[in-house]
C-alpha positions in Angstrom: -0.1 0.1 0.1 1.2 3.5 -0.8 1.3 5.3 2.6 0.0 8.6 1.6 -2.1 11.4 4.1 -5.2 11.5 2.3 -7.0 13.6 4.8 -7.3 17.1 5.8 -5.5 17.8 9.4 -2.5 20.1 10.9 0.8 19.5 9.4 2.8 16.9 11.3 6.5 17.9 11.0 7.8 14.3 11.4 5.0 12.4 9.2 5.8 10.6 6.3 6.0 13.3 3.4 3.9 12.6 0.3 4.9 10.0 -2.2 6.5 12.4 -4.4 8.9 14.1 -1.8 12.5 12.8 -0.6 12.6 9.3 1.0 11.9 9.7 4.5 14.9 9.2 7.2 13.7 6.2 8.6 14.2 2.9 7.1 10.6 2.1 6.4 7.5 4.7 5.0 5.3 6.1 7.3 1.5 6.1 7.2 -1.1 7.5 9.3 -2.0 4.5 11.4 0.3 1.8 12.3 -1.9 -1.3 13.4 0.1 -4.0 15.1 -1.6 -7.7 15.1 -3.3 -9.1 12.0 -5.9 -10.9 14.5 -9.9 -10.3 13.8 -9.6 -7.3 16.0 -6.4 -5.8 13.9 -7.8 -6.7 10.7 -10.7 -5.2 11.0 -9.4 -1.9 12.4 -7.6 -1.8 9.5 -10.3 -2.6 7.1 -12.2 0.2 8.5 -9.6 2.7 8.5 -8.8 2.0 4.9 -12.4 2.5 4.0 -12.3 5.9 5.7 -9.4 6.8 3.6 -6.6 6.6 6.3 -3.2 5.8 5.1 -2.9 2.3 7.1 0.1 -0.4 7.7 -0.8 -3.5 9.4 2.0 -5.7 10.9 1.9 -9.1 12.6 4.6 -11.1 13.7 3.3 -14.5 12.5 4.5 -15.9 9.1 1.0 -16.8 8.1 -2.6 -16.2 9.1 -4.4 -18.7 11.6 -5.0 -22.1 10.3 -7.0 -23.2 13.5 -10.6 -22.4 14.3 -9.6 -20.6 17.7 -12.3 -18.2 18.2 -15.6 -18.9 16.3 -18.2 -17.4 17.9 -19.8 -14.6 16.0 -22.7 -12.8 17.8 -25.6 -10.7 16.3 -23.8 -7.2 17.1 -21.0 -8.1 15.1 -22.9 -9.9 12.4 -24.5 -6.3 11.9 -21.1 -4.6 11.8 -20.3 -7.2 8.7 -23.4 -6.6 7.2 -22.8 -2.6 7.3 -19.8 -3.4 5.4 -21.4 -5.9 2.8 -19.6 -8.9 4.5 -22.4 -10.9 6.2 -23.2 -12.7 3.6 -19.7 -14.5 3.3 -19.7 -15.0 7.0 -23.1 -16.7 6.6 -21.8 -18.8 3.7 -18.9 -20.3 5.5 -20.3 -20.8 8.9 -23.0 -22.4 11.2 -26.1 -20.7 11.8 -26.9 -21.8 15.5 -30.2 -21.2 17.0 -29.1 -21.4 20.7 -27.3 -23.8 23.5 -28.2 -26.8 24.9 -27.6 -28.0 28.3 -26.9 -31.6 29.5 -26.2 -32.9 33.2 -24.9 -36.0 33.6 -25.8 -37.3 30.3 -29.3 -35.9 30.1 -30.2 -32.9 28.2 -32.1 -30.4 30.9 -33.0 -27.4 28.8 -31.1 -24.7 27.1 -31.4 -21.3 25.2 -33.6 -21.2 22.1 -32.9 -18.0 20.2 -35.8 -18.6 18.1 -38.0 -17.5 21.0 -35.6 -14.8 21.9 -38.0 -12.1 20.6 -35.4 -9.8 19.1 -36.9 -8.4 15.7 -34.5 -5.4 15.6 -31.8 -7.6 14.3 -31.3 -9.2 11.2 -29.1 -12.0 13.1 -30.9 -13.6 15.9 -28.5 -16.7 16.3 -25.1 -17.3 16.9 -22.9 -17.5 13.8 -20.2 -20.2 14.6 -17.6 -19.3 12.0 -13.9 -20.4 12.5 -11.4 -17.8 13.2 -9.1 -18.6 10.5 -12.1 -17.9 8.0 -13.1 -14.8 9.7 -9.5 -13.6 9.3 -9.5 -15.0 5.7 -12.8 -12.9 4.8 -10.9 -9.6 6.3 -7.7 -10.2 4.5 -9.6 -10.5 1.3 -11.4 -7.3 2.0 -8.2 -5.2 2.7 -6.3 -6.7 -0.3 -9.5 -5.1 -2.2 -8.9 -2.0 -0.5 -5.0 -2.1 -1.4 -3.7 -3.2 2.1 -1.9 -6.1 2.7 -0.4 -7.7 6.0 3.6 -7.2 6.6 4.1 -10.7 8.1 6.9 -11.7 10.0 7.5 -8.3 11.4 8.1 -8.2 15.3 7.5 -5.2 17.2 10.5 -4.3 19.7 9.3 -1.1 21.2 7.9 2.4 20.1 8.4 6.0 21.4 5.9 8.9 20.8 5.8 12.6 21.1 3.8 15.5 20.0 3.6 14.6 16.4 3.4 11.3 16.3 5.1 7.6 17.0 8.0 5.9 15.9 7.4 2.1 16.4 10.9 0.0 16.2 10.4 -3.6 14.3 12.5 -6.6 12.9 11.3 -7.5 9.5 11.2 -11.0 8.2 14.7 -10.5 6.8 16.2 -9.7 10.1 16.6 -6.2 9.5 15.5 -3.5 11.8 13.1 -0.2 10.9 11.3 2.1 12.4 7.8 3.1 11.3 6.7 6.7 11.6 2.8 7.0 12.0 0.5 9.6 13.4 -1.2 6.9 15.5 -0.6 3.3 16.7 -3.2 0.6 17.7 -2.1 -2.5 19.5 -4.1 -5.1 18.6 -1.7 -7.6 19.3 -2.8 -10.2 21.6 -2.5 -11.3 25.1 1.1 -10.9 25.1 1.0 -7.6 23.4 4.3 -6.0 22.6 2.8 -2.9 22.3 1.3 -2.8 25.7 4.4 -3.9 27.0 6.2 -1.2 25.5 3.7 1.2 27.2 4.4 -0.2 30.3 0.5 -0.7 31.0 -0.6 -3.1 34.0 -2.5 -6.1 32.9 -4.2 -7.2 36.1 -5.5 -10.3 36.6 -4.8 -14.0 36.9 -5.1 -17.5 35.8 -7.7 -19.8 36.2 -6.6 -23.1 37.7 -8.4 -25.5 35.7 -6.8 -26.3 32.3 -8.7 -27.6 29.0 -8.2 -30.0 26.0 -9.5 -29.1 23.0 -9.9 -30.6 19.3 -11.2 -29.7 16.0 -12.2 -33.2 14.7 -14.9 -35.8 13.5 -17.2 -36.6 16.2 -19.3 -40.2 16.1 -21.8 -40.0 18.4 -25.9 -40.4 18.6 -26.7 -36.8 18.8 -26.7 -34.5 16.0 -24.2 -32.1 14.7 -26.3 -28.9 14.2 -26.5 -27.3 18.1 -24.0 -26.0 20.7 -24.0 -28.4 23.5 -22.6 -27.9 27.4 -22.3 -31.0 29.3 -21.6 -30.9 33.3 -20.7 -34.3 35.0 -19.3 -33.4 38.4 -15.6 -31.7 37.9 -15.7 -32.3 34.2 -17.2 -30.1 31.7 -17.4 -30.6 28.0 -18.5 -28.5 25.1 -19.5 -29.5 21.7 -19.9 -26.8 18.9 -20.6 -27.5 15.3 -18.2 -26.3 12.4 -18.6 -28.6 9.5 -21.7 -30.8 10.0 -20.6 -34.4 10.6 -17.1 -33.8 9.3 -15.7 -31.7 11.9 -16.5 -30.2 15.2 -15.0 -28.0 18.5 -14.7 -30.4 21.3 -13.5 -29.1 24.7 -13.1 -31.1 28.1 -11.6 -30.4 31.4 -8.1 -31.3 31.7 -7.5 -33.3 34.9 -3.7 -34.4 34.0 -1.6 -31.2 35.1 0.4 -31.5 31.9 0.1 -27.9 31.2 1.5 -27.0 34.3 4.8 -28.6 33.4 5.7 -26.2 30.7 7.6 -26.6 27.3 6.4 -28.4 24.3 4.5 -31.3 26.2 2.3 -28.4 28.1 0.1 -28.0 25.0 0.4 -31.2 23.2 -2.6 -33.6 23.0 -3.5 -36.6 21.3 -7.3 -37.6 21.0 -6.4 -40.9 22.9 -6.3 -38.9 26.1 -9.4 -36.6 25.2 -11.8 -39.4 24.2 -12.6 -40.9 27.3 -12.6 -37.8 29.2 -15.2 -36.5 26.7 -17.0 -39.8 26.7 -17.4 -39.4 30.6 -18.6 -36.0 30.6 -21.2 -36.4 28.1 -22.2 -40.0 29.2 -22.4 -41.2 25.7 -20.8 -43.9 23.4 -18.7 -41.7 20.9 -15.6 -41.8 18.6 -13.1 -38.7 18.0 -11.0 -39.0 14.8 -9.3 -37.1 12.3 -7.9 -34.2 14.2 -7.1 -30.9 12.4 -5.9 -29.3 15.8 -5.5 -30.6 19.2 -4.1 -28.6 22.2 -4.1 -27.7 26.0 -4.6 -24.6 27.3 -5.5 -22.6 30.4 -7.2 -19.2 30.4 -6.9 -16.2 32.4 -9.1 -13.1 33.3 -7.1 -9.9 33.1 -7.6 -6.2 32.0 -5.6 -3.3 31.2 -5.6 -0.2 33.2 -6.1 2.1 30.4 -7.1 1.7 26.5 -5.3 5.2 25.3 -1.5 6.5 26.0 -1.0 9.6 24.3 -0.9 8.7 20.4 -1.1 4.7 21.2 -4.2 2.5 21.6 -4.6 -1.0 22.9 -7.5 -3.2 21.6 -8.6 -6.6 21.7 -7.0 -9.5 23.7 -4.0 -6.8 24.0 -6.4 -4.9 26.4 -8.8 -7.7 27.9 -8.7 -11.5 28.0 -11.0 -14.0 29.9 -12.7 -17.0 29.7 -14.4 -18.5 26.7 -17.7 -18.5 28.4 -20.2 -16.7 26.5 -18.1 -16.4 23.3 -17.5 -12.7 24.1 -13.8 -12.6 23.4 -13.3 -12.0 19.7 -16.5 -9.9 19.4 -15.5 -7.4 22.1 -12.7 -7.1 20.2 -14.2 -6.6 16.8 -16.5 -3.8 18.7 -13.3 -2.2 20.0 -11.9 -1.6 16.3 -15.5 -0.5 15.3 -15.5 2.2 18.0 -11.8 3.2 17.3 -11.6 3.5 14.0 -14.1 6.2 13.0 -12.6 8.2 15.8 -9.0 8.0 14.4 -10.3 8.9 11.0 -12.7 12.2 12.2 -9.4 13.3 14.4 -6.9 12.7 11.4 -9.6 15.2 9.4 -9.1 17.9 11.8 -11.7 16.8 14.6 -10.7 17.9 18.4 -8.4 15.3 20.0 -10.6 14.7 22.8 -12.8 12.5 20.7 -9.9 9.8 20.8 -10.6 10.1 24.9 -14.0 8.7 24.4 -12.4 5.1 23.3 -11.2 4.3 26.8 -14.2 5.8 28.2 -16.9 4.0 26.4 -14.8 0.5 25.8 -12.7 0.0 28.8 -16.3 -0.1 31.1 -17.7 -2.8 28.4 -14.0 -4.8 28.5 -14.1 -4.7 32.4 -17.9 -5.8 32.3 -17.1 -8.9 30.1 -14.2 -9.6 31.5 -16.3 -9.9 35.0 -19.6 -11.6 33.7 -17.2 -14.4 31.8 -15.5 -14.8 35.1 -18.9 -15.6 37.0 -20.2 -17.6 34.3 -17.0 -19.6 34.2 -16.8 -20.0 37.9 -20.4 -21.1 38.0 -20.3 -23.6 35.5 -16.4 -24.6 35.4 -15.1 -23.5 38.4 -16.5 -25.9 40.8 -15.0 -29.1 42.2 -16.1 -32.0 44.6 -19.1 -31.8 46.3 -19.8 -27.9 44.7 -19.8 -29.5 41.7 -22.2 -32.3 42.4 -24.4 -29.6 43.9 -23.9 -27.6 40.9 -25.3 -30.6 39.0 -28.2 -31.2 41.1 -29.4 -27.7 41.4 -28.9 -27.2 37.5 -31.5 -29.7 36.3 -34.7 -28.0 37.9 -33.4 -24.6 37.7 -32.2 -25.1 33.8 -35.2 -26.8 32.9 -37.3 -24.0 34.6 -35.6 -20.9 33.2 -35.7 -22.8 29.5 -39.5 -22.3 29.6 -39.7 -18.7 30.2 -39.5 -16.3 27.3 -38.6 -13.3 29.3 -35.1 -15.3 30.2 -34.5 -16.5 26.7 -34.9 -12.9 25.5 -32.7 -11.2 28.2 -29.9 -14.1 27.8 -29.8 -13.5 24.0 -29.7 -9.8 24.2 -26.8 -10.2 26.8 -24.5 -12.6 25.0 -25.2 -11.0 21.7 -23.7 -7.5 23.1 -27.0 -5.8 21.5 -27.5 -4.0 24.8 -24.2 -2.3 25.5 -24.7 1.4 26.3 -22.5 4.2 26.2 -22.2 7.0 29.1 -22.6 10.6 28.4 -19.7 12.8 27.3 -19.8 16.0 24.9 -20.0 13.7 22.0 -23.2 12.4 23.1 -26.2 14.8 23.3 -30.0 14.0 23.6 -32.1 17.1 22.5 -35.4 14.7 22.6 -36.0 13.8 26.2 -39.5 13.9 25.6 -38.8 10.5 23.4 -37.6 8.7 26.5 -36.9 4.8 25.9 -39.9 4.9 23.2 -36.8 5.4 20.7 -33.0 4.4 20.8 -31.5 6.5 23.0 -28.4 8.7 22.8 -25.4 6.4 23.3 -27.1 3.1 22.5 -27.3 1.0 19.5 -29.6 2.1 16.6 -32.0 -0.9 15.9 -33.2 -2.2 12.7 -36.6 -2.0 11.4 -38.7 -2.2 8.4 -39.3 0.7 6.5 -41.0 -1.2 3.5 -41.2 -4.9 2.2 -37.7 -4.3 0.6 -35.8 -1.8 2.6 -34.9 -1.6 6.1 -33.1 0.9 8.5 -29.7 -1.4 8.4 -29.8 -0.5 4.5 -29.6 3.0 5.3 -26.8 2.4 7.9 -24.3 0.5 5.3 -21.1 2.0 4.9 -19.5 2.8 8.3 -20.1 6.5 8.0 -22.4 9.0 10.1 -26.0 8.5 9.2 -28.9 11.2 9.9 -32.3 9.7 9.9 -35.3 12.3 9.5 -38.7 10.4 10.4 -42.0 11.9 9.8 -45.0 9.7 10.7 -47.2 12.3 9.5 -47.8 12.0 5.5 -45.9 15.2 3.7 -46.7 17.1 0.7 -44.3 17.1 -2.2 -43.4 20.4 -1.7 -42.6 19.9 2.1 -40.8 16.8 1.6 -38.4 18.5 -1.1 -37.5 21.2 1.1 -36.4 18.9 3.7 -34.6 16.7 1.1 -32.9 19.8 0.1 -32.1 20.5 3.5 -30.6 17.3 4.5 -28.6 17.3 1.1 -26.7 19.9 2.8 -25.4 17.6 5.4 -24.5 14.8 3.3 -20.5 14.7 2.6 -18.4 11.2 2.1 -18.5 10.9 5.9 -22.2 11.8 6.3 -25.5 10.2 4.7 -28.7 11.8 5.3 -32.2 10.2 5.0 -35.8 11.4 4.9 -38.3 8.4 5.8 -42.0 9.3 5.5 -44.9 8.7 3.7 -46.0 11.3 0.9 -49.7 12.6 0.4 -49.6 11.1 -3.0 -47.5 8.7 -4.7 -43.4 8.1 -4.1 -40.4 10.2 -4.6 -36.8 9.1 -5.4 -35.4 11.7 -2.8 -37.9 10.0 0.1 -37.4 6.6 1.7 -41.1 5.9 1.5 -42.2 3.9 4.9 -45.0 1.4 3.9 -44.3 -0.2 7.4 -44.9 1.6 10.6 -42.1 -0.5 12.1 -39.6 2.3 11.6 -41.5 4.8 13.3 -42.5 2.7 16.3 -38.8 1.4 16.8 -37.6 5.1 17.2 -40.2 6.8 19.0 -42.1 8.4 16.5 -45.5 6.9 17.7 -48.2 9.7 17.4 -50.1 10.4 14.5 -48.1 13.6 13.5 -45.0 12.9 15.3 -41.1 13.2 14.1 -37.9 12.8 15.1 -34.3 13.4 13.9 -31.5 10.8 14.6 -27.6 11.4 14.1 -26.2 7.6 14.0 -22.4 7.2 14.5 -20.5 5.0 11.7 -20.4 2.3 14.9 -24.0 2.0 14.8 -24.8 4.1 18.1 -26.8 7.0 18.6 -24.9 10.4 19.1 -27.8 12.8 18.8 -31.3 12.9 18.7 -34.3 15.7 18.6 -37.9 15.7 18.5 -38.9 17.2 15.1 -37.2 17.3 12.0 -34.6 20.1 12.8 -31.6 20.0 10.6 -30.1 23.1 11.8 -29.5 21.5 15.3 -28.4 18.2 13.4 -25.9 20.2 11.5 -24.6 21.7 15.0 -24.2 18.5 16.4 -22.2 17.2 13.6 -20.0 20.3 14.4 -18.7 18.3 17.3 -17.1 15.8 15.0 -15.4 18.2 12.4 -12.3 20.5 12.3 -12.5 23.2 15.4 -13.3 26.6 13.9 -13.5 25.3 9.9 -16.5 26.5 8.0 -18.6 24.0 6.5 -22.2 23.1 5.0 
């Protein structure tokens, strides 16, 4: 990729010069943003930045992309994001649509989560998409290539320094040569052992869980189907089953009682199916056979969180900022949302917006990361953290409790919303403003996710939010005369820009008009709190899909002022 600055921003004396200028003093060309780490979080961050015209480089110390499934549960909120980018169909083509989780205690199914009963019409993805990390990375790498960006592999970061104008990152390339990469900002998405986090000296507080686990992606021959996520509890032993490729390949996990992982060295992770199979058979209470492993390993999980997500011009995201147990499948999804939250803010500040917009990344995402760590820890401790008589008691209690709650649709709804990350909300800041307190929670509040809703039989809100940019939604339940609709459409057009889309959603008194999103369904008005016969409202939705501002009535001038917060200070604009 040609690392050129394509955004208007104050001159940076030490930033990389244009391609036509003299070569930079450092051995490697500069860029606007350097992303360290090419897992899902780093790849998505680079993709979103590139889509916003930011000159980005992405480096990774691995010689090749992941081949193992590793993280695999893609939750609804992440699928919504991929839908914005036009990538959701690729995930559906290569994944498994899983509608819930079955719980088994001592060989008997006792209940579970059935997302078909979760009652969440505001998302097109009311399920878990099981999509191996290797495939997720492949989708994002392919899209990055389309955008002209390639992962620079075998590049190991050895340190960094920053000043008021940028960051100098020291790295060793695949050929062993040292280089310094100059950038305006750095994103450390380089995993639990993050070199970026260590270079910043950030504390990573937490601890390892005492339990270790065996894991394999292999063929499973057993009397059950290969279509559902299953959890098995049997005293001290916990096991999981996750469908990956029909009867051909599945993910199986079970508690490891061997203490092998504590010995260190190569033996700490080596695993043979002959050891996993009897443990898995005991946990499930089923006659079964495991064969044809694609990947088998032992591992131990930890729960840790970083003290802050921003240090000057450097940010940490994903596993570099938070790690936790796999309970609930939250890890990769939280990292993807970190990337979605940060990328547009960097692009906007590089274009001249106030620097304190970047402070909201820590303010918004660190509480979420800590909540995920805490919630995952409670789930893990309740299910997998019990031994001896406590584990037996858990099994005894789990039977009637799971059976009872499985019959409650309200519980199904809350569990889906929580695990799918649809209920995450951000607290107040000067970049979040509610000018419509009268709407209350009848429509999405400022700092909350903008929901999907039907506009017509062929159009919905998420169609309008596509593209990872600011979106203005002007909603009028009152039918508009054509002249009035044209005046509003003209005013909204004044807000439109490459980074802003504006839509008038209403019904015309007569016919339809190409400048109007004609609502033949009332669902869009109900979802956004425009419930009275003559009600109107205006919403400003951020690129990451969260409401930044709202007002009662269609107030284009007030919306323009709300957008001012995200534009260059002191610069006139339409």
